C-alpha positions in Angstrom: 100.7 195.3 136.2 104.4 194.3 136.2 105.7 190.9 135.4 106.6 190.4 139.1 103.1 191.4 140.1 101.7 188.9 137.6 104.0 186.3 138.9 103.0 187.1 142.5 99.3 186.9 141.6 99.8 183.5 140.0 101.6 182.2 143.1 98.9 183.6 145.5 96.2 181.7 143.6 97.8 178.4 144.6 100.8 178.2 146.9 101.6 174.8 145.6 102.5 176.3 142.2 105.8 177.8 143.5 106.9 174.3 144.6 105.9 172.9 141.3 107.7 175.6 139.3 110.8 175.4 141.4 111.1 171.7 140.8 110.3 172.0 137.1 112.6 174.9 136.4 115.4 173.3 138.3 115.1 170.1 136.2 114.8 172.1 133.0 118.0 174.0 133.8 119.9 170.8 134.7 118.8 169.2 131.4 120.8 171.9 129.6 123.7 172.5 132.1 124.7 168.8 132.2 125.7 169.3 128.5 128.4 171.6 130.0 129.2 169.2 132.7 127.6 170.9 135.6 124.3 170.9 137.6 122.4 173.1 140.0 120.6 172.1 143.2 119.1 175.4 144.4 118.1 178.0 141.8 118.5 181.0 144.0 121.9 180.0 145.4 123.4 178.5 142.2 122.4 181.5 140.0 123.5 184.2 142.5 127.0 184.6 141.1 125.8 184.7 137.5 128.3 182.1 136.3 126.0 179.2 135.8 123.3 181.6 134.6 125.7 182.7 131.8 126.7 179.1 131.1 123.0 178.2 130.8 122.4 180.9 128.3 125.4 179.9 126.2 124.2 176.3 126.1 120.6 177.0 125.2 121.4 179.8 122.7 124.6 178.2 121.2 126.3 181.6 121.3 129.2 182.9 123.3 128.6 185.5 126.0 131.1 188.1 127.3 133.8 186.6 129.4 132.5 186.4 133.0 134.2 187.8 136.0 135.8 185.2 138.2 135.8 187.4 141.3 133.7 186.5 144.3 132.8 190.1 145.3 129.2 191.2 145.1 129.8 193.6 142.2 131.5 190.7 140.3 128.3 188.7 140.7 126.1 191.6 139.7 128.3 192.2 136.7 127.9 188.6 135.6 124.1 188.7 136.2 123.8 191.9 134.2 125.7 190.3 131.3 123.2 187.5 131.3 120.3 189.9 131.5 121.7 192.1 128.7 122.0 189.0 126.6 118.4 188.2 127.2 117.3 191.7 126.4 119.4 191.5 123.2 117.1 188.7 122.0 114.1 191.0 122.1 112.9 190.1 125.6 111.6 192.9 127.8 112.5 192.4 131.4 110.3 194.2 133.8 111.2 194.7 137.4 114.0 192.0 137.3 117.3 193.4 138.4 120.7 191.8 138.9 120.6 192.8 142.6 117.5 190.7 143.3 119.1 187.7 141.6 122.3 188.1 143.5 120.4 188.6 146.8 118.6 185.3 146.2 115.1 186.6 145.5 113.2 183.4 144.8 110.3 185.0 143.0 112.5 187.1 140.8 114.8 184.2 140.0 111.8 182.0 139.1 110.4 184.8 136.9 113.7 185.2 135.1 114.0 181.5 134.5 110.4 181.5 133.1 111.4 184.4 130.8 114.4 182.4 129.6 112.2 179.4 129.0 109.6 181.5 127.1 112.3 183.0 124.8 114.6 180.1 124.2 112.4 177.0 124.7 108.9 178.2 123.6 110.1 181.0 121.3 107.3 183.2 120.2 104.5 181.0 121.4 102.1 182.8 123.8 102.2 181.9 127.4 98.5 180.9 127.6 98.6 178.7 124.5 102.1 177.2 124.7 100.8 173.7 125.3 98.2 174.0 122.6 100.7 175.5 120.1 103.3 172.9 120.8 100.9 170.1 120.3 99.1 171.6 117.3 102.2 170.9 115.3 101.8 167.2 115.8 98.0 166.9 116.2 97.1 165.8 112.7 99.1 162.5 113.0 98.4 161.5 116.6 96.9 158.0 117.0 93.1 157.8 117.4 92.8 161.5 116.6 93.9 162.5 120.1 94.0 166.3 120.5 96.9 166.9 122.8 95.6 169.8 124.9 97.6 169.6 128.2 95.1 167.4 129.9 95.7 165.9 133.3 94.9 162.3 132.4 98.3 161.6 130.8 97.0 160.4 127.5 98.1 163.6 125.7 101.8 163.2 126.7 101.7 159.5 125.9 100.2 160.2 122.5 102.9 162.8 121.8 105.6 160.2 122.6 103.8 157.5 120.6 103.6 159.8 117.6 107.4 160.2 117.3 108.5 157.0 119.0 105.8 154.3 118.7 108.3 151.7 119.9 108.3 153.3 123.4 104.6 153.3 124.3 101.7 151.0 123.2 99.0 153.6 123.2 96.2 151.1 122.8 96.8 149.6 126.2 96.5 152.9 128.1 93.4 153.6 130.1 91.7 156.9 130.6 90.7 156.0 134.2 94.3 155.6 135.2 95.7 159.2 134.9 98.6 158.7 137.5 99.7 155.5 135.7 99.6 157.3 132.3 101.6 160.3 133.6 104.2 158.2 135.3 104.6 156.1 132.1 105.2 159.3 130.1 107.6 160.7 132.7 109.6 157.4 132.9 109.8 156.9 129.1 110.8 160.6 128.5 113.5 160.4 131.1 114.9 157.0 130.0 114.7 157.3 126.3 114.3 161.0 125.4 116.8 162.5 127.9 114.0 164.7 129.3 114.3 164.7 133.1 111.3 164.2 135.3 110.1 167.8 136.0 106.6 167.0 137.4 104.8 164.7 139.9 101.8 162.8 138.6 100.1 163.0 142.0 100.4 166.8 142.1 98.9 167.1 138.6 96.0 164.8 139.2 95.2 165.9 142.8 95.5 169.6 142.1 92.3 171.2 140.8 94.3 173.4 138.5 97.9 172.4 138.0 100.5 175.1 137.3 100.4 176.0 133.6 103.9 177.3 133.4 105.4 174.1 134.8 103.4 172.0 132.4 104.3 174.2 129.4 108.0 174.0 130.4 107.9 170.3 130.5 106.0 169.9 127.2 108.4 172.3 125.4 111.2 169.8 126.2 109.4 167.2 124.1 109.4 169.7 121.2 113.1 170.4 121.5 113.9 166.7 122.1 112.2 165.6 118.9 113.5 168.6 116.9 117.0 168.1 118.3 116.9 164.4 117.4 116.1 165.3 113.8 119.0 167.7 113.6 121.4 165.3 115.2 120.3 162.6 112.8 121.0 164.9 109.8 124.4 165.9 111.1 125.3 162.3 111.8 124.3 161.2 108.3 126.5 163.9 106.8 129.5 162.9 108.8 129.0 159.2 108.1 128.8 160.0 104.4 132.1 161.8 104.5 133.7 159.2 106.6 132.3 156.5 104.4 133.9 158.1 101.4 137.2 158.2 103.1 136.9 154.7 104.4 135.9 153.5 101.0 139.1 154.7 99.5 140.9 152.6 102.0 138.7 149.5 101.9 137.6 149.3 98.3 140.6 147.4 97.2 140.2 144.7 99.9 136.4 144.6 99.4 136.8 144.3 95.7 139.1 141.3 96.0 136.9 139.7 98.6 133.7 140.3 96.7 135.2 139.2 93.4 136.4 135.9 94.9 133.1 135.2 96.6 131.0 136.1 93.5 133.1 133.8 91.3 132.9 131.0 93.8 129.1 131.3 94.0 128.9 131.3 90.2 131.0 128.1 90.1 128.8 126.3 92.6 125.5 127.5 91.0 126.1 126.5 87.4 126.1 122.7 88.0 122.8 123.1 89.9 121.2 124.9 87.0 122.6 122.4 84.5 120.8 119.5 86.3 117.8 118.7 84.1 116.5 115.5 85.8 112.7 115.8 85.7 110.5 114.9 88.7 107.4 112.7 88.3 105.0 114.8 90.5 103.8 118.3 90.1 104.6 119.0 93.8 108.3 118.0 93.2 108.5 120.2 90.1 106.8 123.0 91.9 109.4 122.7 94.7 112.1 122.9 92.0 110.4 126.0 90.6 110.1 127.4 94.1 113.8 126.7 94.7 114.6 128.5 91.5 112.3 131.4 92.5 114.1 131.5 95.8 117.3 131.6 93.9 116.0 134.5 91.7 114.3 136.3 94.6 116.7 135.6 97.5 120.0 134.2 96.4 120.7 135.9 93.1 119.6 139.5 93.9 122.3 140.0 96.5 124.8 138.6 94.0 123.5 140.9 91.3 123.9 143.7 93.8 127.4 142.5 94.7 128.3 142.4 90.9 127.0 145.9 90.4 128.6 147.1 93.6 131.8 145.5 92.5 131.8 147.4 89.2 130.8 150.6 91.0 133.5 150.1 93.6 136.0 149.4 90.9 135.1 152.5 88.9 134.9 154.6 92.0 138.2 153.4 93.2 139.8 154.1 89.9 138.3 157.6 89.8 139.4 158.4 93.4 142.8 157.0 92.8 143.1 159.0 89.6 142.0 162.2 91.3 144.4 161.5 94.1 147.2 160.9 91.6 147.6 157.3 92.7 148.2 154.4 90.2 145.2 152.5 88.9 144.1 149.4 90.8 144.9 146.1 89.1 142.9 143.1 90.6 144.4 139.6 90.9 144.5 137.3 87.9 141.1 136.2 86.8 139.3 138.8 88.9 139.1 141.6 86.4 135.7 143.1 85.8 135.7 141.5 82.4 136.4 138.1 83.9 133.5 138.5 86.3 131.2 139.7 83.4 132.1 136.6 81.3 131.4 134.3 84.2 128.1 136.1 84.9 127.1 135.8 81.3 127.6 132.1 81.3 125.5 131.8 84.5 122.6 133.7 82.9 122.7 131.5 79.8 122.5 128.3 81.9 119.9 130.0 84.1 117.7 130.8 81.1 117.9 127.3 79.8 117.1 125.9 83.3 114.1 128.2 83.6 112.8 127.2 80.2 113.2 123.6 81.0 111.4 124.1 84.4 108.5 125.9 82.8 108.2 123.2 80.1 108.2 120.4 82.6 105.8 122.2 84.9 103.4 122.8 82.0 103.7 119.2 81.1 103.1 118.0 84.7 100.4 120.7 85.1 98.7 119.2 82.0 99.2 115.7 83.4 97.8 116.7 86.8 94.9 118.5 85.2 94.2 115.5 83.0 94.6 113.1 86.0 92.3 115.2 88.2 89.8 115.5 85.3 90.1 111.8 84.8 89.4 111.1 88.5 86.5 113.6 88.6 84.9 112.1 85.5 85.5 108.6 86.7 84.0 109.4 90.1 81.0 111.1 88.6 80.5 108.1 86.2 81.0 105.6 88.9 78.6 107.5 91.1 76.0 107.5 88.3 76.6 103.8 87.6 76.5 102.8 91.2 73.7 100.3 91.8 72.6 100.5 88.1 73.6 96.9 87.4 71.6 95.6 90.4 68.6 97.7 89.3 68.9 96.3 85.7 69.2 92.8 87.1 66.0 93.1 89.2 63.0 91.0 88.2 60.5 93.4 89.7 58.4 93.1 86.6 57.5 89.5 87.4 55.2 90.6 90.3 54.1 94.0 88.8 50.7 94.9 87.4 50.2 96.1 83.8 50.2 99.7 85.0 53.4 99.1 86.9 54.9 97.3 83.9 54.2 100.3 81.8 55.6 102.6 84.4 58.7 100.4 84.5 58.9 100.6 80.7 58.7 104.4 80.7 61.3 104.5 83.5 63.6 102.1 81.5 63.2 104.2 78.4 64.3 107.3 80.4 67.3 105.2 81.7 68.2 104.3 78.1 68.2 108.0 77.2 70.3 108.7 80.2 72.6 105.8 79.3 73.0 107.1 75.7 73.8 110.6 77.1 76.6 109.1 79.2 78.2 107.4 76.2 80.1 110.6 75.5 81.4 110.7 79.0 82.8 107.2 78.8 84.5 108.2 75.5 85.9 111.3 77.2 87.3 109.1 80.0 89.0 106.8 77.5 90.4 109.7 75.6 91.9 111.3 78.7 93.4 108.0 79.7 95.0 107.7 76.3 96.4 111.2 76.5 97.8 110.5 80.0 99.6 107.4 78.5 101.0 109.5 75.7 102.3 112.1 78.1 104.0 109.4 80.1 101.9 109.9 83.3 103.8 108.3 86.2 100.6 106.5 87.5 99.4 105.3 84.1 98.9 101.8 85.4 96.2 102.9 87.8 94.6 105.1 85.2 94.5 102.2 82.7 93.1 99.8 85.2 90.3 102.2 86.2 89.5 103.1 82.6 89.3 99.4 81.7 87.0 98.7 84.6 84.7 101.6 83.5 84.6 100.3 79.9 83.9 96.8 81.0 81.1 98.0 83.3 79.8 100.1 80.5 79.6 97.2 78.1 77.8 95.1 80.8 75.3 98.0 81.4 74.5 98.0 77.7 73.9 94.2 77.8 71.8 94.4 80.9 69.8 97.3 79.5 68.9 95.5 76.3 68.1 92.3 78.3 65.8 94.2 80.6 64.1 95.9 77.7 63.4 92.5 76.1 62.0 91.2 79.3 59.8 94.2 79.9 58.4 94.1 76.4 57.7 90.4 76.7 56.0 90.8 80.1 54.1 93.8 78.9 52.6 91.9 76.1 51.7 89.0 78.4 50.2 91.5 80.9 48.2 93.1 78.1 46.6 89.7 77.4 46.1 89.2 81.1 44.6 92.6 81.5 42.2 92.0 78.6 41.2 88.8 80.4 40.8 90.7 83.7 38.5 93.1 81.9 36.5 90.4 80.3 36.3 88.6 83.7 35.1 91.8 85.4 32.4 92.4 82.7 31.0 88.9 83.1 31.5 88.6 86.8 29.8 91.8 87.8 26.3 91.0 86.4 26.6 87.4 87.4 27.5 88.5 90.9 24.6 90.9 91.0 22.3 88.0 89.9 23.6 85.8 92.7 23.2 88.6 95.2 19.6 89.0 94.1 19.1 85.2 94.1 20.6 85.0 97.6 18.4 87.9 98.8 15.3 86.2 97.3 16.1 82.8 98.7 16.7 84.3 102.2 13.8 86.7 101.9 11.4 86.4 104.9 7.9 86.0 103.7 4.5 86.4 105.4 1.5 84.7 103.8 -2.0 84.4 105.1 -3.4 81.9 102.7 -2.7 78.8 100.7 -3.1 80.9 97.5 -0.3 83.2 98.6 2.1 80.3 99.4 1.3 78.6 96.2 2.3 81.8 94.3 5.7 81.8 96.1 6.2 78.1 95.2 5.5 78.8 91.6 8.0 81.7 91.5 10.7 79.5 93.3 10.2 76.7 90.7 10.7 79.2 87.9 14.0 80.4 89.6 15.2 76.8 89.9 14.6 76.4 86.1 17.2 79.2 85.5 20.0 77.5 87.5 21.5 75.4 84.7 21.9 78.5 82.5 23.4 80.4 85.4 25.9 77.5 86.0 27.0 77.8 82.4 27.7 81.5 82.9 29.6 80.7 86.0 31.7 78.1 84.2 32.5 80.6 81.4 33.5 83.3 83.9 35.7 80.9 85.8 37.2 79.7 82.5 38.5 83.3 81.9 40.2 83.2 85.3 41.7 79.8 84.6 43.1 81.2 81.3 44.9 83.9 83.3 46.3 81.4 85.7 47.6 79.3 82.8 49.4 82.2 81.2 51.0 83.2 84.5 52.1 79.7 85.2 53.4 79.1 81.7 55.5 82.4 81.6 56.4 82.6 85.3 54.4 85.7 86.0 53.6 86.5 89.6 50.0 87.6 89.9 49.1 90.1 92.6 45.8 88.4 93.0 43.9 91.6 92.5 41.8 92.3 89.4 42.2 96.1 88.6 38.7 96.2 87.1 36.7 94.6 89.9 36.9 93.7 93.5 35.3 90.3 92.8 37.6 87.3 92.9 36.9 83.9 91.5 36.7 82.6 95.0 33.9 85.1 95.7 32.0 83.8 92.7 32.5 80.2 93.8 31.5 80.9 97.4 28.4 82.7 96.3 27.4 80.0 93.9 27.8 77.4 96.6 25.7 79.6 98.9 23.0 79.8 96.2 23.0 76.0 95.7 22.8 75.6 99.5 19.9 78.0 99.9 17.7 76.4 97.1 16.8 73.3 99.1 16.4 75.3 102.3 14.0 77.5 100.4 12.1 74.4 99.2 11.9 73.2 102.8 10.7 76.6 104.1 8.0 76.8 101.4 6.7 73.2 102.1 6.6 73.9 105.8 4.6 77.1 105.1 2.2 75.1 103.0 1.5 72.8 105.9 1.1 75.7 108.2 -1.3 77.5 106.0 -3.4 74.3 105.6 -3.6 74.0 109.4 -4.6 77.6 109.6 -7.3 77.1 107.1 -8.8 74.3 109.2 -8.7 76.6 112.2 -10.4 79.4 110.3 -13.2 77.1 109.2 -13.7 75.7 112.7 -13.9 79.2 114.2 -16.2 80.4 111.5 -18.6 77.5 111.9 -19.1 78.4 115.6 -19.0 82.2 115.2 -21.7 82.1 112.5 -24.0 80.4 115.1 -23.1 82.3 118.3 -23.2 85.8 116.7 -26.8 85.6 115.5 -27.9 83.9 118.8 -26.6 86.9 120.8 -28.4 89.4 118.5 -31.6 87.4 118.9 -31.4 87.4 122.7 -30.7 91.1 122.7 -33.8 91.8 120.8 -35.9 89.5 123.0 -34.8 91.2 126.1 -35.6 94.6 124.8 -39.0 93.5 123.9 -39.5 91.8 127.4 -38.9 95.2 129.1 -41.5 96.9 127.0 -44.1 94.5 125.8 -44.5 92.0 128.8 -47.9 92.6 130.5 -48.7 91.7 134.0 -47.2 92.7 137.4 -43.6 93.6 138.1 -43.1 90.3 139.8 -44.2 88.4 136.7 -41.8 90.5 134.6 -39.0 89.7 137.1 -39.6 86.0 136.8 -39.6 86.1 133.0 -36.3 88.0 133.0 -34.7 85.6 135.4 -35.5 82.7 133.0 -33.8 84.6 130.2 -30.8 85.2 132.4 -30.4 81.6 133.3 -30.6 80.6 129.6 -27.9 83.1 128.8 -25.6 81.7 131.6 -26.1 78.2 130.3 -24.9 79.3 126.8 -21.5 80.4 128.3 -19.9 77.1 127.4 -20.3 77.8 123.7 -18.5 81.2 124.2 -15.7 79.5 126.1 -15.2 76.9 123.3 -15.1 79.8 120.7 -12.5 81.5 122.9 -10.4 78.3 122.7 -10.5 78.2 119.0 -9.7 81.9 118.8 -6.6 81.4 121.0 -5.4 78.7 118.7 -5.8 81.0 115.8 -3.9 83.8 117.5 -1.0 81.4 118.4 -0.9 80.5 114.7 -0.9 84.2 113.8 -4.2 84.1 112.0 -5.7 87.6 112.0 -8.3 87.3 109.3 -11.0 84.8 108.4 -12.8 85.0 105.0 -15.4 82.4 106.2 -17.2 84.6 108.7 -17.9 88.3 109.4 -17.7 87.7 113.2 -14.5 88.2 115.0 -13.8 87.2 118.6 -13.9 90.8 119.6 -17.4 91.2 118.1 -18.6 88.1 120.0 -17.0 89.2 123.3 -18.6 92.7 123.0 -22.0 91.2 122.1 -21.8 88.7 124.9 -20.9 91.4 127.4 -23.6 93.7 126.2 -26.1 90.8 126.5 -25.1 90.1 130.1 -25.2 93.9 130.9 -28.6 94.3 129.3 -30.2 91.4 131.1 -28.7 92.6 134.4 -29.7 96.2 133.9 -33.3 95.2 132.9 -33.6 93.0 136.0 -32.3 95.9 138.1 -34.8 98.3 136.6 -37.7 96.0 137.5 -36.3 95.6 141.0 -36.1 99.4 141.4 -39.6 99.8 140.1 -40.8 97.4 142.7 -38.9 99.4 145.4 -40.3 102.7 144.1 -43.8 101.3 143.9 -43.6 100.1 147.5 -41.9 103.3 148.8 -44.3 105.7 147.0 -47.4 103.7 147.3 -47.8 103.6 143.5 -50.4 101.2 142.2 -50.0 98.8 139.4 -52.4 100.8 137.3 -50.1 103.9 137.8 -47.0 101.9 136.8 -48.8 100.7 133.7 -49.7 104.3 132.9 -46.1 105.4 133.4 -44.9 102.6 131.1 -47.4 103.6 128.4 -46.3 107.3 128.8 -42.5 106.4 128.7 -43.0 104.3 125.6 -44.9 107.1 124.0 -42.2 109.6 124.8 -39.6 107.3 123.6 -41.2 107.4 120.1 -42.5 111.0 120.0 -40.8 114.0 121.6 -42.8 115.7 124.3 -44.2 119.1 123.3 -43.7 121.4 126.3 -44.3 125.1 126.6 -41.0 126.9 126.7 -37.4 125.8 126.5 -36.8 126.6 130.1 -39.3 124.0 131.4 -37.8 121.4 129.0 -34.3 122.1 130.3 -35.4 121.7 133.9 -37.0 118.3 133.2 -33.9 117.1 131.3 -31.8 118.1 134.2 -33.8 115.9 136.5 -34.1 112.8 134.3 -30.7 113.1 132.7 -28.4 114.7 135.2 -25.2 113.4 133.5 -26.3 114.8 130.1 -26.0 111.5 128.3 -28.9 112.1 126.0 -30.7 108.9 127.3 -33.5 108.7 129.7 -34.1 105.4 131.5 -37.5 104.1 132.5 -36.4 104.3 136.2 -35.4 108.0 135.9 -38.8 108.6 134.3 -40.6 106.9 137.2 -38.6 108.9 139.7 -39.5 112.1 137.9 -43.2 111.2 137.7 -43.4 110.2 141.4 -41.6 113.4 142.4 -44.0 115.5 140.4 -47.2 113.7 141.6 -46.3 113.0 145.3 -45.4 115.1 148.3 -41.8 114.7 149.5 -39.4 116.2 152.0 -37.4 119.3 151.0 -34.2 121.0 152.3 -36.3 123.8 153.8 -38.4 121.3 155.8 -35.2 119.6 157.2 -33.8 123.0 158.1 -37.0 123.9 160.0 -36.9 120.6 161.9 -33.2 121.2 162.9 -34.2 124.7 164.0 -36.9 123.3 166.3 -34.3 120.9 167.9 -31.8 123.9 168.3 -34.4 126.0 170.2 -34.8 128.5 167.3 -31.0 129.1 166.9 -29.1 129.2 163.7 -26.7 126.6 165.0 -26.9 123.4 167.0 -24.6 121.9 169.6 -23.3 118.4 169.9 -25.2 117.8 173.1 -28.5 118.8 171.5 -27.9 116.4 168.6 -27.1 113.5 170.9 -30.0 114.4 173.1 -32.7 114.6 170.4 -31.5 112.0 167.8 -30.7 108.3 168.0 -26.9 107.7 168.6 -26.2 106.5 165.0 -27.9 109.5 163.3 -26.5 111.9 165.9 -22.9 110.7 165.2 -23.6 110.8 161.5 -24.6 114.5 161.7 -21.7 115.4 164.0 -19.1 113.9 161.7 -20.5 115.7 158.6 -21.6 119.1 159.9 -19.1 122.0 159.6 -18.3 124.4 162.4 -20.7 127.3 162.6 -19.1 130.7 161.9 -20.6 133.6 163.8 -20.6 135.6 167.0 -22.1 134.8 170.3 -22.0 131.0 169.8 -20.4 128.4 172.1 -17.3 126.4 171.1 -18.1 123.4 169.0 -21.4 124.9 167.5 -22.3 123.2 164.2 -23.9 124.6 161.0 -27.1 122.6 160.3 -28.2 124.9 157.5 -25.3 124.0 155.1 -25.7 120.4 156.2 -29.4 120.4 155.2 -28.6 122.0 151.8 -25.9 119.3 151.1 -28.4 116.5 151.9 -30.4 117.5 148.8 -27.5 118.3 146.6 -27.8 122.0 146.9 -24.2 122.3 148.2 -21.2 120.1 149.0 -21.6 117.8 152.0 
């Protein structure tokens, strides 16, 4: 494929490329042609005659081409173009399919291809077309800011980085943004055009908005940067060489004038400087002296170095001038009077001697002031620390807190004071150091020595006062400690005596207030005897109290005498003298009260004794009387002969006698009530209690009533059953016999049946009335449940039930209603509504079922 075909293929890929290349190549050509004072506007038209093309090659190669033909004929133009093409081929460039005729005829593609060939050879040299951008940028990559690899990107950062690398003053790379490619590209284009003389060959919008910008246009533009920076370096080197030559020539002309001028200025400066250096008036403060030293350093660092340079330069200029004059066969240079090199050297030597003395004086004074400042600062620091430590110490030492402290607190204060004394002794060395520093400050003539002396004197005075107060406080603490030890011993003795005495009073108060319960005169007499024995111990107890209170009074005396403030609390006991006095007063108050209580109890027990005797006298009569009557009644029911009516009369008489005796029981009840109200619950004068009498009396009344009732029932049974008196006597004899001897019956079953009849409640007792009922039942014919059922069956016309109408028709109204109300409803078939069950009713009448 030919170069033209390759060029055509590139343009067919993107038609916009031709426009980009035309603009870029035109700008590139103009950037070189303007050096020759000409420009082009249209590549095809301006290069057709070959003149500007040859001029372009001369500019970019720096070589002369054959003389061009000035004719305007076509062959003249072709000849010129061929000269240009031959020159290109002579540089090792192989032109393919590019002929002079196509250039002369204005073939745009051929013209652009030729320009691109020129750019490749003379701008990009041997860099490959594909890697031109990379190769150009690789030369600068290592030192680009932020490690930016310049790889012909379309965001503009690569071009800006390249400019920043060589001219950091033109672009602030840190302010560029990757998201603003158009702004970055325009910045690079404007800076390159304005400061680097690289014309704007590209449009930022075309590069950003084109998916794949034209590589040749970009490579052309980037190559201009390479040549601009390389050309700048060459130009700088050439300019330096010229300046050096010119400087030598100019120096030969100006050295004499400059020498005179420099010599005059240098001597004048030395004349002004020496008096300043000879001024040795010392400052009082370190800051002022440091300012002098700083001024001297400025003199050494700022003012003198230029003068040293001037002196050296003056000598160099003088020697150089003499050499140049000698080489040029000119007479030697003779400076004005007093401005010879030797004159300047002598003046400079005097300056340095004064300068050396001034420096030594400065350093000596600064060391002195530094020592003074150090001592002053040290003095202030030590004074501050000492004053901080002593702050409040005088007030603490002047405190009289020991006057109201306990022994333990006094001892704690003593230990604390001893620790303070140790601390005070340790600070003695610091006070001596402060005084020594003050003395040294005076010896070194410190400017503020008056303040130092006043402060030092104040510290020494305070220190002496602290020593006095410390010893005074120690004496006070030791004195108070001894007094407190005495008081403490008294406190302990008080506690040892007060505790048992207090316990004795607690026990006495408990006994004197103890509630007692006695039931006899003997018991109360025993309490009175014990109380009398207690009262006999009171005088001895009072002596113990006085001795205990004497200890307390001794404590008060010591405290009052030596001005000690007692806390009022004994560390060995919670008992106070007031507690002892109050309890003692309470004991004395309780003794007569106890006497009174005991005497009142004696009177009460005497009254109770009278009540006991009164009750016993009556109870010992009534109790036996009741027992006698009980025995008589029991014998009446068994032993009295005669008819039942005679027995009834005899029992009635007994009943009346018992009722008449009721007044004696009531009187005994009254005495019993009085005893209960007096809380009398026992009586040694009788075995009978009111409860025994009540029970006996109730049993007596119950027995007489039951006996009378039995006789009445016997009469009713006799009359109902038709039992004769002889039969009743026989029943009585049999009952009495069975009551003494158990009946011997054949078989346990028969005995059980009889007991069921005579003792249905299984009480184990068989009354005479139950015995009569059993005997009459066994000996006489009586109605049975079966007989009653048969009778009801007759009334019901042989039915198993009976109606209400049949009952009311056959029985009297009262008996009929009784049966109707108690008979249950008959349960069965073929019976009228309201039929009643007379069978269950009959069974219930004789206890064979529930009624």
